[in-house]
C-alpha positions, -999 to 999 in steps of 0.1 A, spaced: 458 -47 446 485 -27 463 497 -13 430 462 -1 421 457 14 455 490 32 453 480 46 419 447 57 433 464 74 463 487 93 439 458 111 424 452 95 390 439 115 361 409 91 359 400 82 395 368 64 385 386 40 362 413 35 388 386 26 414 373 1 390 408 -14 386 410 -17 424 375 -32 426 384 -58 399 416 -68 417 397 -71 450 370 -92 433 396 -115 419 410 -119 454 375 -128 467 374 -96 488 338 -90 477 328 -64 502 359 -43 495 353 -46 458 317 -35 462 327 -5 483 352 6 456 328 2 427 300 20 446 325 49 452 332 49 414 295 50 406 289 78 431 313 99 411 301 87 377 267 70 379 265 63 342 300 47 338 292 14 321 323 -4 333 314 3 369 278 -7 364 289 -40 348 314 -46 375 287 -40 402 265 -66 385 294 -91 386 300 -84 423 263 -89 431 262 -122 411 292 -134 431 276 -124 464 244 -142 456 261 -173 443 284 -177 474 273 -204 498 
């Protein structure tokens, strides 16, 4: 997570993809709210980005399946 966040802070050439990288790492660490925030930021910049859309669906599924 730290490495992806550092890359994002450095101003990557593809910030949307980098935000998705961070979101996926956060999701794997069960930091669902943080992952959702990152992917929503990515979608705000690129609403039709399919990777971010799919990731948001995964996050929502995980939210709804959590006890």
